[in-house]
N, C-alpha and C positions, 0 to 999 in steps of 0.2 A: 669610172669618171667622166660626164656630159662635154660634148664639144665646145660649152661655152667654159669649162673647167680647163680645158687642155689650152685654151688661150688666155689664161689667168698666170703669169707670169710668178714665180716661185721669188720670196723675197730674199735678201743679199744679209747676210751676218754682218751689222755692224757696231760699234760702242760709242759712245757719248760720255763727254765727262764734265759735271758742272759745279764746276770751281768756284769755291764759296770764302769768303774772307770777314770777319768782323771790322766794323766802323763804327763811328761816333754815334749815328743815327741806327745802326742795327746790321742785319745783315747785308753784304754786295754779292755781286752775281757777277761771272765776268761774260759778257757776251763779245763776238767777234761779227762783223759783216760781211757778208760771203760777195767775192766780185761779181758781175753784170757778165753773166754767162748764156742769156736767155732763156732760162729755163723756170722751175717753177720756184725755185730757192734762189734766184737772182736777189742781189740784195737785201736778203734774208739776215736777221740777227739771229746768230745759232750759239751753241757752247761748243766745244772744242769736239770734233770727233771726227767718223769714218767707217769706210769699210773693215773687218776684220783679213788681214793677208794671211794668207799662207804661208808666208816668214814668219809671222808672229809665233807659229807654235814652237821655233827654233829658240825664242828666249822665253819657255817657259823655266826649266832650268835657273834661272838668275831669278825667278820671281820670289819672294819669301813674304810670309804672312798668311800666303793663301796656299792651299794646297789644291791639287785636283780632285780628289775626291769631295771635299769640303766645296770647289768653285761647282760640280757639276752637281754637286745636293741643293748650293744657294738657286742656281739659276734654272733646276728641276730637268734637267737635260742627261743623256747615257754618258758622253763625255767629251771632252775637248773643252768645257766651259772656261776653263782659264784662257784660253786663247782671246778669250772677251775682254778680260785684263790687261795682255798685254796689248792687245791692239788699243786699248784707251790710254795707258799710259803711251804707247808710241804717238798716237793720234794729238794726244795733248801736248806734247813736244815739238810734233811736227807745224803742227798749226799757231799754237800760244805762247812756244818756248820756255813751257812750263816741264819740268823733268822729277817725276815720283820715284826717286832713287837714293841709295845710301851709298858711305863708299866703302872700304875695305874694312872698316872696323866696325861695319853697323850703322855707323850714326847719318843722320840727316844728309844729303848730300850738300855740302859748302860748294860755294862758286866762286873764287876767285875770275879776276879779270882774266888770267892764263888758260883756265878753263872756260869761263865764258865763250872764249873766242875758239876754242877749240872744240866746244859741244854745236854752236852755231853753225860750224861748217859740216856738222853730219844732219843739219835739219832737210835743207836742199836733195841729196840724196836720199835719205829716208824716205822722203816725200813721192820722189821719182823711181822709189824700189830698187835704186844702185845699190844701196847698201843695206843693211838688216838692224836690227834691234838689239840680236843677239852680238854682232861683232861690234856694236857699241858697248854692250856690256862690258864683254871681252878686252876692248882695249883699252877702259875708262876704269878697267876694275868695279864696276858698277855694281848692285843687286836691285831690283823693282822692289819696292815699296808697294806691291799689291796692297796687301792691307790698310793703304791708305784710302783707298779708292772704297765706298760701300755701295753694294746695290743698292739702287734706288727704284728704277719702272721698268719696264716693259713695253714698248711699242713697237708694231708692225703696221706699214703702210696699206691704205684697204687696196683691194683686189680694183683690175681696172685701170691703173698708175702705169705708166712707163716705166719708171723706176720704181722699185718697191726694197722696202729694208725692214729687216729686223733688227731691232737696235736694243742694246742693253744699257739703259742710262745708271752711269753712277754718281755718288756725290763726293766731295772730297776738298778740305782746307785745301787753300794756296800755300805750298809747301815755303818755308821759310826761308827768307835770304833770296829768293828769285823775284824776277819783275816779271810780267808776262810781255810779249811782244808779239804781235799778228805775222804772219810770213809775208804780207805786201805780194800775195800773188794769188791763191784762192780766196783768204782773208785781206779786207782792205783796210780795216780800221778794226780797233777794240773798244769796250767801254765796260769798266766797274760801275755798276749801279743797284741802286735797293731794288727788289722785286717789285713792290708796291709801285716805285715812278717806272720802270720800265712798263708797266703795264698801263700806267695813266697818264702817262708825256704828254702836253699839248698837241705836239707834232708825234703821232703814233709811231715806232718801230715797227717794220715789217716783222710779224713771228708768226713763225708757223706753228699749227695746232700743238705739238707735243712739247715746245719752247713755251709757250703760253701757259701751257696746265703746270709743268714744273716749276715756272714762277709763281703761279696761282698758289701751289703747293708751301714752297719756299716761304712765303710771305705768311703764312701763321706762325712761323717760328723769330721767337725775341734774338738768338745769337745762334753761334755756329754749333756749340755744345750742344746745344737742346736737339738743334735739326739730326747732328749728327748719332745723339744716344735715341732717337726716335727709327733716322734710317735702321740701327744695328742692331732693334729687336728683333726677336723672332716672328715674323711677319711673312702673310703670304702677299707675293707680288703678282697680280694679276696679267694676264697680257691685255694690253689694250689695243685694239683694232679699230678706229674711229668709222663709221657708216658717213654714206654720204647722202645727203638730204638738201631738198632745195625749198625756200622763201622768200621773207621780204631781203633778208642778206646777202640773196643769191645760191649759186649752189655750193657749198662748203662741209666740212669734217663736221661730224657729230659727233661726240665721245660720251662715254656711259655713265655720268653725270646729269645729263639731259634725258628730258624727259621722254622725247622720240626714239630713243636709241634703241632699246630694244626689240621695239615695234619697226624699225627700218632693217635689223638684223635678220628678221622675219620674214620682211617682204622684199626686201632688194637684197640679198647676200650677196649679189657681184657687184653691187654698190655703183649701180647707175645712174642714182639720183633721182629714179622715177617717184620717189616719192615726197612727202614733205615732212618738215622736221616743225612743223605750225598746224593747227588744226584749224581748217575754216569752216564756217559755217556754211549750211546746204551741200556742202560740197561730198559726195559720198564715198568713202573708201571700202575697197572691197579687202576685207580681213582675211578671208580664205575663201574656197566656193561655198561655204555654207553661212559665212557673214559677211554683212558689209553695216558699216556704221554711217551714219549723218548725224552732226550737231546742228543744234539750236542757235539761233540765233541771241542768246541770252547769257551772254558771259559777260563777268561780275567777279567781285573780288569773292563772294560766297561757290559761284557755280564754275569760275576759271573760265576755259574756252568756252564753255556752255555745254550744256545737257545732251549726254549721247543717247540718241536711239539705235537701237541695234536691228537687222532682218535677219530673219534667222530660218535658211529653208535650202531651196534649192535641190532639193531629191529629183527622181524622175516626175514627179507631178508636177514638180516647178511651185508648187505652195510653202508660203512665209508665213512667218510669225514677226511679229515688231515686240520688243522689250523697250518698255518707256516710251511711250509718245512723246513726252517731254510737256512743255509748257501750251494752253491753250492758243498758241500761234498759226493761223491757217497759211501762213508761208510755210510752216516748219512742215506741215504735214502734206503742205504738196510739193516737199521735196522729199518725204517717206515715200509717198505715192510715185514721185519720179524713178525715184532710185529700184524701187521694188521691181525685180525681172518677174515676175509672177503675180498669181492674186495673193492677197494678205487674209486670210481668214483667221488669226488667233491673235490677238493681242494680251499682252502679262505686263502687269506692273510692280516694278518691285517694291513701293511704297508711296504713299497719299501726299508728298509733298508737292509745294505748287510747282516745282520748276521739273515733277516727274510724271504727273499723272493726268492734269487736267487735257490735255490732249489725246487721253483714251475716248471720251465722248464723241472729239470732232472725227477721229480715226474710225471709228463705228460708225459713225453716220455716212462715212464715204464709201465705207467697202461693206459692211452688214459683218464683220468681223467680232466675234465674242469677246469680252472683258473677260480677264481672269487676274485677280487679284486676294486680298484682305483688308478690312476696314478696320482704322485704328481705333486704340484701347479711348483713348481721350481725343477728342478732337481740336485740340487749340493748334494751329499753323497747318490744318491737313487740308486736302481738298476736295469743298463740302456737296462738289459735283459726282464725284465718283462713286459708278453704281457698278458692282463687276455682277456679268451673267451668271461666272462661276467662283464662287468661293472657295480659296485656296487654303490648306493647312498646312501644308511641309509633307512632301515624302509623294506627293505625285507625279506620274512620267507621262508628256505627252508626246505621240508620234508626230509630227510635224510633216513629216515625208518618209519615205524610205529611206533610212542611213540618216535621218535627221530627229533626235530625240533630246528634250528640253527634260531635266529633271528638278523639282522644286524644294529646296532648302527655306527653312524658315529660320531666320537669323535676326530675331530681335536686336534692338541696344540703338541704333539709331531711331529706330520707331519702333513701337509695339509691333507694327503690322508688316515688316521686312520680310523681303525676300530675295532670297538671289537664284538665278537660273543658271544650270548645267548642263552644258552642250556634253553630252556623253560622247561622241564620236570625237570630238577634240580634245577633252578632259580641258574646256575653257570654261570660268563661272566669270556669270553677268553679274558684277557686284553692287550694282544701283550705288547707295551711299554706304554701304556699307566699309566698303575701301575706295577711297579716293586718291589720286595718286599724286596731287600737285597741293596736297592739304591735309590736315587731321579732320576729323570728322566730327562736328558737334553733338554734343550729347543734353540734349535738351528735355531736363522732365517737366512732366511727370512723362508724358510717351516715351521721351528717351533714357533707359536706363544703363547705367553704366556697368552695374554686376554683369547683367543679360548681354550687353557688347561685349565683353569680355570671355563671357562663357561661350559666345555665338564665333568667335575668332578663333577660340581654342579644339571646337568642335571640328571648323573651317583645315587646322591642320591635321587633321585624319582623313580629310578627301582625297582622293586621287587627283590630282592639278596638274597641268602645266602653263595653264595661263590664265590670267584675269582681264575680265573686259570691265575697265570702270565706268561709272557714270560720268566722270566726270575724267578729261587727259585721255592717255594713250594706252596701249595693249600693254600690262605689265608681265614680265615672266618671274618664274621663281615665285609660285605664290606662297610657299608655307614660309619660308624666309620672309616676306612681305609681312604676313600673319603675326610673325614670330616678333618683327619687330615693331608692328602697331602696340602690342601685347607690353615690351618692354619701354616704349614710349610712355603707354597709358600710366604702368605701375612704376615711372620715375616720376611721371606728374603725380601721383595722386603721395609718393613718398614727400615731396616740396609740399604738399596740402599739412599730411601729417604734421611737418617740421613748423610750418606757420602756424599752424594750430596752437603748438607749444608755445611759440614765440610771440602769436600777436592776437592770440583768443579769437571766437567765430565771426569778428567784424568781417563782413563779406566783402567790404571797399581795402581794409589792409591786407585780407586774404589775396583776394585779386592781383594787387600790385605785387605782394610779394611772390607769388605762384607764379604768375604771368608774365613776370618783369622782362622776360625774353620775347614776348609778342609784340607787336605792335598796338599803341593805344587806340588807333581805330579798328582794332580787332576784338576789344576788351569785351563789349558787350557779346558777343557772340562767344566769347572765353570764360562769362560771367557765368551762360547755361552749363556748361561743363563741370566749371566748380561745384557749382549746386548738385550737379550729379554727384562727382566723387566724394560730396560730404552726406549725402544721401547713403551711398554706400558705406562709408565709413561708419554713420552711426546704426546701420544696419547690422553691421558685422560686431560693434559693440566693442568694449577697450579690450584693446591689445590685439 
């Protein structure tokens, strides 16, 4: 453990209940507004929840519907997982007045006026730790309806925060015959609201990241039955620990569904917020001791935030290579040279589309470095100025410096001359446009070839890789999963083509409208190219 690790506070176990109900316009959730206490959560709208208390374990004999072994397996812990269920029931009762319990006869808890008065008298003492949930169950003759709470998600507060929580989120239908009421102490207001409405109010609600993301997830479902059916499915529940990044929205948490997440996790594991969740042209980003990324000023619908150029080197001789100098923009070449810690002796092009290779000639003129790459089989949409000093076939290895080795892989598909470069010492693959982070790749025949593209992707799944460095976007983790996801997407699109051919024939306009109905119309000219590539592949395969 480093000294920095020693300063990171361990997260405290906590449990949260997302209470939902059906309403005329769909699902509603219960939100409670926290009192102003001068901390980060002050005034935030939250779900009922709080810390797991040591006394919660005494209530486990009263839990019904979930046994300790099942709870441990569901949460993926060695023991005591059922404590979270007990804590969730207690916190929901303390904060919202809703008690997931059954009477002595095993029927859902019926609350008349007399029982309501008795139960209300328990909320304050429970919250202050003066009485226990076990005592409540004993005196009222109740069992806890643990099976009504379905495990939903797992969130951990990022390192470096003054208060850290390891929180298990449960989702539950509002108990019948009970009315919610905030405690009027820690919580000062309550609101039943549709998730979409909570996310789009003209006067925004203050929502912490886990709350916001949970609302987004619930908004996909039409009713509570569908939501609970999905939540009860056998599924992996990943631990979500937001990273901290900086950008135009200031310093904020970054979640796994955002493009920058994996890169931030790698570069800033202590969550100091020193790296950006945005890609800024010309601003060099040190990705490792051997790799620096510089992005061109050519952001667009097709290039995302811009074309990435990578400086690779940093050995004892301090010699460097550049992968994809990008478009022929002197300002970008200036930025590459400014970012280079040493002399540039090598230039490599992944392919010769106009946003990747035209900068080769400019950079060569400034450095004298030799250009490496391939010539495309078809000239359409290619960089006519590209003139490699060294023609690559695939399989070559280059020692850029001691301990810095690039291996060449020929990966046709997006382009006939497409190459990927593997930094052997870091198991990082520079993918050019073979894999893009923010969109799928256009396969444009005749130089683009869908069959070759899928074959190249499948071949890459056999490579020993840890990271992908794409031509557009941030670093990508879990390369094999990324390749397999792209193959699955392409085959699913191809299945749509086959179905559409049966339904509308080979009319391109009709096929395009049917197969790419999920793609914005402004992107249909690009989609048409990939459609044609699918059709060429299917015709080559023949019937069946």
